[in-house]
N, CA, C and O atoms as a DFTB+ gen file, in Angstrom:
304 C
 N C O
     1  1     129.597     113.979     113.223
     2  2     128.325     113.296     113.124
     3  2     127.812     113.281     114.572
     4  3     128.573     113.199     115.535
     5  1     126.514     113.364     114.665
     6  2     125.941     113.210     116.082
     7  2     124.629     112.355     115.799
     8  3     124.105     112.214     114.694
     9  1     124.181     111.793     117.044
    10  2     123.023     110.782     117.042
    11  2     121.943     111.439     117.878
    12  3     122.302     111.984     118.922
    13  1     120.733     111.451     117.561
    14  2     119.528     111.820     118.374
    15  2     118.783     110.584     118.744
    16  3     117.955     110.128     117.954
    17  1     119.049     109.935     120.040
    18  2     118.274     108.868     120.404
    19  2     116.747     109.064     120.594
    20  3     116.018     108.072     120.574
    21  1     116.285     110.187     120.759
    22  2     114.928     110.510     120.874
    23  2     114.390     110.508     119.493
    24  3     113.247     110.084     119.323
    25  1     115.070     110.924     118.515
    26  2     114.461     110.966     117.055
    27  2     115.002     109.716     116.136
    28  3     114.572     109.515     115.000
    29  1     115.946     108.947     116.735
    30  2     116.416     107.841     116.141
    31  2     117.164     108.226     114.659
    32  3     117.102     107.546     113.634
    33  1     117.759     109.283     114.811
    34  2     118.432     109.879     113.474
    35  2     119.906     110.261     113.731
    36  3     120.306     110.836     114.743
    37  1     120.715     109.840     112.609
    38  2     122.063     110.363     112.634
    39  2     122.168     111.563     111.730
    40  3     121.560     111.549     110.659
    41  1     122.839     112.518     112.057
    42  2     123.085     113.772     111.292
    43  2     124.569     114.029     111.195
    44  3     125.322     114.045     112.168
    45  1     124.959     114.246     109.835
    46  2     126.319     114.694     109.654
    47  2     126.338     115.958     108.741
    48  3     125.671     115.953     107.706
    49  1     127.035     116.969     109.074
    50  2     127.003     118.246     108.475
    51  2     128.344     118.408     107.639
    52  3     128.756     119.543     107.398
    53  1     128.971     117.380     107.232
    54  2     130.434     117.679     106.698
    55  2     130.190     118.343     105.349
    56  3     129.327     118.004     104.540
    57  1     131.126     119.402     105.208
    58  2     130.912     120.090     103.921
    59  2     131.159     119.304     102.724
    60  3     130.759     119.750     101.649
    61  1     131.783     118.163     102.773
    62  2     132.002     117.428     101.624
    63  2     130.731     116.818     100.940
    64  3     130.694     116.569      99.735
    65  1     129.878     116.636     101.651
    66  2     128.505     115.930     101.249
    67  2     127.196     116.946     101.676
    68  3     126.058     116.687     101.286
    69  1     127.423     117.821     102.303
    70  2     126.329     118.845     102.836
    71  2     125.574     118.017     103.804
    72  3     126.015     116.902     104.085
    73  1     124.519     118.435     104.323
    74  2     123.670     117.949     105.516
    75  2     123.243     116.510     104.894
    76  3     122.762     116.351     103.772
    77  1     123.484     115.609     105.741
    78  2     123.185     114.241     105.450
    79  2     122.594     113.399     106.637
    80  3     123.321     113.160     107.601
    81  1     121.381     112.971     106.603
    82  2     120.816     112.376     107.715
    83  2     120.333     110.894     107.420
    84  3     119.878     110.545     106.330
    85  1     120.483     110.074     108.507
    86  2     119.899     108.551     108.304
    87  2     118.845     108.356     109.384
    88  3     119.099     108.538     110.575
    89  1     117.609     107.965     108.914
    90  2     116.582     107.795     109.922
    91  2     116.560     106.302     110.063
    92  3     116.338     105.602     109.075
    93  1     116.792     105.756     111.306
    94  2     116.733     104.347     111.714
    95  2     115.673     103.540     111.279
    96  3     115.826     102.544     110.572
    97  1     114.352     104.057     111.790
    98  2     113.206     103.177     111.636
    99  2     112.872     102.648     110.287
   100  3     112.542     101.476     110.106
   101  1     112.967     103.552     109.327
   102  2     112.908     103.142     107.746
   103  2     114.079     102.961     106.980
   104  3     114.084     102.751     105.767
   105  1     115.179     103.054     107.785
   106  2     116.592     102.995     107.115
   107  2     116.497     103.732     105.733
   108  3     116.620     103.168     104.646
   109  1     116.263     105.058     105.921
   110  2     116.306     106.033     104.813
   111  2     117.152     107.192     105.010
   112  3     117.123     107.744     106.110
   113  1     117.913     107.640     104.075
   114  2     118.774     108.790     103.989
   115  2     117.989     110.052     103.578
   116  3     116.995     110.041     102.853
   117  1     118.551     111.132     104.124
   118  2     117.737     112.402     103.695
   119  2     119.170     113.299     103.188
   120  3     120.111     113.460     103.965
   121  1     119.171     113.766     101.982
   122  2     120.379     114.469     101.584
   123  2     119.931     115.909     101.007
   124  3     118.904     116.019     100.336
   125  1     120.705     116.924     101.289
   126  2     120.441     118.241     100.805
   127  2     121.244     118.431      99.468
   128  3     120.794     119.137      98.566
   129  1     122.372     117.819      99.376
   130  2     123.129     117.940      97.976
   131  2     122.564     117.085      96.914
   132  3     122.293     115.918      97.197
   133  1     122.385     117.473      95.887
   134  2     122.070     116.559      94.721
   135  2     122.968     115.595      94.375
   136  3     122.669     114.437      94.085
   137  1     124.300     116.158      94.408
   138  2     125.456     115.115      94.143
   139  2     125.389     114.013      95.131
   140  3     125.548     112.847      94.767
   141  1     125.167     114.325      96.340
   142  2     125.325     113.317      97.371
   143  2     123.978     112.355      97.170
   144  3     124.086     111.146      97.377
   145  1     122.923     112.836      96.831
   146  2     121.604     112.104      96.450
   147  2     121.971     111.064      95.291
   148  3     121.657     109.874      95.332
   149  1     122.637     111.639      94.318
   150  2     122.960     110.868      93.132
   151  2     123.917     109.661      93.534
   152  3     123.806     108.548      93.020
   153  1     124.746     109.939      94.375
   154  2     125.757     108.791      94.969
   155  2     124.887     107.845      95.722
   156  3     125.093     106.642      95.556
   157  1     123.912     108.243      96.553
   158  2     123.033     107.178      97.337
   159  2     122.367     106.499      96.289
   160  3     122.294     105.279      96.433
   161  1     121.856     106.992      95.257
   162  2     121.013     106.330      94.184
   163  2     121.862     105.373      93.504
   164  3     121.403     104.256      93.270
   165  1     123.100     105.685      93.140
   166  2     124.023     104.537      92.431
   167  2     124.374     103.365      93.395
   168  3     124.782     102.269      93.010
   169  1     124.171     103.720      94.683
   170  2     124.365     102.674      95.729
   171  2     123.073     101.880      96.003
   172  3     123.153     100.909      96.756
   173  1     122.011     102.177      95.512
   174  2     120.772     101.523      95.679
   175  2     120.207     101.659      97.075
   176  3     119.604     100.781      97.692
   177  1     120.486     102.882      97.485
   178  2     119.971     103.160      98.975
   179  2     118.691     104.043      98.863
   180  3     118.489     104.883      97.986
   181  1     117.820     103.704      99.939
   182  2     116.592     104.521      99.962
   183  2     116.865     105.906     100.490
   184  3     117.351     106.073     101.609
   185  1     116.537     106.939      99.648
   186  2     116.840     108.456     100.097
   187  2     115.709     109.210      99.679
   188  3     114.851     108.787      98.904
   189  1     115.729     110.552     100.309
   190  2     114.987     111.664      99.844
   191  2     115.905     112.696      99.636
   192  3     116.880     112.818     100.377
   193  1     115.642     113.620      98.492
   194  2     116.457     114.757      98.278
   195  2     115.540     115.913      98.820
   196  3     114.395     116.112      98.416
   197  1     116.166     116.630      99.758
   198  2     115.438     117.795     100.441
   199  2     116.003     118.995      99.531
   200  3     117.169     119.386      99.579
   201  1     114.999     119.524      98.689
   202  2     115.389     120.737      97.844
   203  2     115.651     121.952      98.792
   204  3     115.111     122.252      99.857
   205  1     116.747     122.620      98.005
   206  2     117.374     123.776      98.726
   207  2     116.227     124.819      99.141
   208  3     116.399     125.546     100.119
   209  1     115.017     124.879      98.352
   210  2     114.047     125.864      98.599
   211  2     113.268     125.540      99.864
   212  3     112.587     126.386     100.444
   213  1     113.402     124.215     100.291
   214  2     112.793     123.864     101.689
   215  2     113.499     124.557     102.831
   216  3     112.943     125.250     103.684
   217  1     114.850     124.276     102.743
   218  2     115.654     125.100     103.637
   219  2     115.636     126.458     103.673
   220  3     115.783     127.072     104.730
   221  1     115.448     127.058     102.480
   222  2     115.391     128.532     102.423
   223  2     114.092     129.028     102.950
   224  3     114.082     130.086     103.579
   225  1     112.928     128.319     102.738
   226  2     111.673     128.529     103.420
   227  2     111.713     128.567     104.814
   228  3     111.045     129.376     105.458
   229  1     112.590     127.593     105.412
   230  2     112.748     127.494     106.878
   231  2     113.818     128.429     107.302
   232  3     114.179     128.369     108.477
   233  1     114.318     129.200     106.583
   234  2     115.334     130.203     107.037
   235  2     116.546     129.656     107.199
   236  3     117.330     130.233     107.953
   237  1     116.904     128.584     106.611
   238  2     118.211     127.876     106.771
   239  2     118.956     127.742     105.460
   240  3     119.869     126.923     105.357
   241  1     118.580     128.549     104.422
   242  2     119.067     128.464     102.977
   243  2     120.496     129.198     102.962
   244  3     120.870     129.995     103.822
   245  1     121.197     128.809     101.884
   246  2     122.631     129.354     101.523
   247  2     123.631     128.568     102.360
   248  3     123.389     127.588     103.065
   249  1     124.914     129.236     102.135
   250  2     126.188     128.696     102.847
   251  2     126.180     128.831     104.339
   252  3     127.021     128.245     105.020
   253  1     125.193     129.633     104.895
   254  2     125.411     129.790     106.305
   255  2     124.692     128.710     107.120
   256  3     124.714     128.751     108.350
   257  1     124.086     127.793     106.480
   258  2     123.618     126.694     107.192
   259  2     124.673     125.824     107.736
   260  3     125.371     125.108     107.019
   261  1     124.798     125.910     109.257
   262  2     125.656     125.181     109.960
   263  2     125.098     124.873     111.225
   264  3     124.004     125.282     111.613
   265  1     125.961     124.060     111.933
   266  2     125.450     123.455     113.213
   267  2     126.489     123.892     114.233
   268  3     127.698     123.894     114.003
   269  1     125.947     124.247     115.336
   270  2     126.834     124.494     116.545
   271  2     127.465     123.553     117.132
   272  3     128.455     123.787     117.826
   273  1     126.936     122.226     116.921
   274  2     127.672     120.980     117.606
   275  2     128.723     120.728     116.777
   276  3     128.565     120.645     115.559
   277  1     129.909     120.583     117.374
   278  2     131.058     120.122     116.558
   279  2     131.744     118.931     117.088
   280  3     132.784     118.584     116.529
   281  1     131.303     118.264     118.086
   282  2     131.683     117.161     118.715
   283  2     131.094     115.850     118.017
   284  3     130.397     115.849     117.003
   285  1     131.475     114.815     118.698
   286  2     130.928     113.467     118.157
   287  2     130.233     112.952     119.233
   288  3     130.747     113.184     120.327
   289  1     128.997     112.189     119.223
   290  2     128.491     111.420     120.220
   291  2     127.103     111.473     120.082
   292  3     126.668     111.429     118.931
   293  1     126.210     111.568     121.135
   294  2     124.840     111.535     121.331
   295  2     124.364     112.795     121.621
   296  3     125.024     113.561     122.323
   297  1     123.220     113.115     121.129
   298  2     122.491     114.481     121.468
   299  2     120.999     113.913     121.776
   300  3     120.421     113.182     120.972
   301  1     120.482     114.276     122.896
   302  2     119.113     113.818     123.179
   303  2     118.112     114.847     123.116
   304  3     116.932     114.574     123.336
């Protein structure tokens, strides 16, 4: 997981739940995995499901969607 202080967002790319982001200003989650989105819903958390087509249109679709950042900490 990493944190961007400039964007006030926490981002985790763990394969267990797919890309998952938390945006601090409105306490909202953004999930790519439908299964993860359903879990957020059962926990009564505010979230948005990002359809896989959005990532595909941005050239980030499929299983090749990864992040070079492998450490923990803050990214500005």
